[in-house]
N, C-alpha and C positions, 0 to 999 in steps of 0.2 A: 673483527670486533674492535670497536672503539671504546674509549673510556666511558662515553655516554651510554653505550649499551649496558655496561655494568651498573652505572648509576641508575638507569631506568629499571633494571631488574631488581636492584636493591630497594628502590623507593616505590615502584608501581606494581610490577608484575609478581614479584616475590616467588619466582619459580626456583631459582638457585641451581639451574642446570646448564649454565653457560660454561664453555671451555675456559680453563684458567691459564692457557698458554701465553696470552698477552695481558693478563691481569697484573696491575701494578698497585700494590697497597698504598704507597705514598700518594699517588695521584688520586686514588679513590678517597683517601682521607682528606685530601685538600679540597676536592670538589664537594664532598659531603658536608664539610664544615661551612662552605658557602651557602648551602641549602638551609641548614639549621645550626646557627652558631651556638645554641645551648647544648647541643650534642657534642660540640667540639671538645669540651672538657672531658666528657666520657670517652671520646676517641683517644684523647691524650693519655688518659689513665690506663686504657686497655693496651695501648701500643707498647711493645717492647721489642727487642731485637729478635727474639724467638718467634713472636707473633708476626712480625713483618716478613720473616723468612718463610713461614708456612702460609702460603696463599689461600689454601682451602679453608683453613681455620679462620683466617681473617675475613674471607668472603662470607662464611656462615655467621660469624659474629655481627658483621655489618647488616646482614639480612634480618637478624633478630633484633638488632638495636633500633632500626628505623621502622616506624609504623607504615602500614600500607596507605598509599595516597591514590586519589582517583586519577590524577594526571601527573605527568612529569613536571616537577616544579621548575620555575624559571630561575636560572642561576645568575645572580648578579655578581660579577667579578668586582672585588673591591680594589680600586686603584688609588694609590696615594697621590694627592695633589701637592706639587712642589710649592713651597711658600714663596719662592722668588717670583714665580709666575703670577701669583695673586698680588704681590706688592707691585709688580710691573703694571698689571692691569689697572690697579687703583691709581697709580701715578699717571697713567695715560688718560684715564677718565677725568682726573682733576685738571690736567693740562687742557684737555678738550673743553671742559666747562669754563675754565678761566679765560681762555682765548676765544671762546665761542667758535670752535672749529670741530670738524668731525674727528672721530677716534682714529681714522686712517691717517688724516693729516697730522694729528698729534703723534702718532707712532712714527711717521716719517720725520717729524721735527725732532723727536727724541733720538732717533737713529742717526740723524745727520749731525746732531750735537755731540754724540758719543764718538 
């Protein structure tokens, strides 16, 4: 069993009969919050140390909290973009436009000057 089997059962099949030997409430909470961010606040209110320790109760609550979907939703992992990389890209684009060279040549120029 993978975490995605549990996610699929919670959101699509709604059977609730999967074995809980590899069930991890923390990871289920994390991936379910990517699917529906509005439910994330409800998940945070429900969670407590006793609930996270009782896997069966957590699994049943997540089954009842999410509505049944026709297909397994696409999970878009939210990745933070570093600001330094954005600033570097803008700087290279400006240099490339000013000197009328390609961005690869501008990158080489900046790296050779550093």
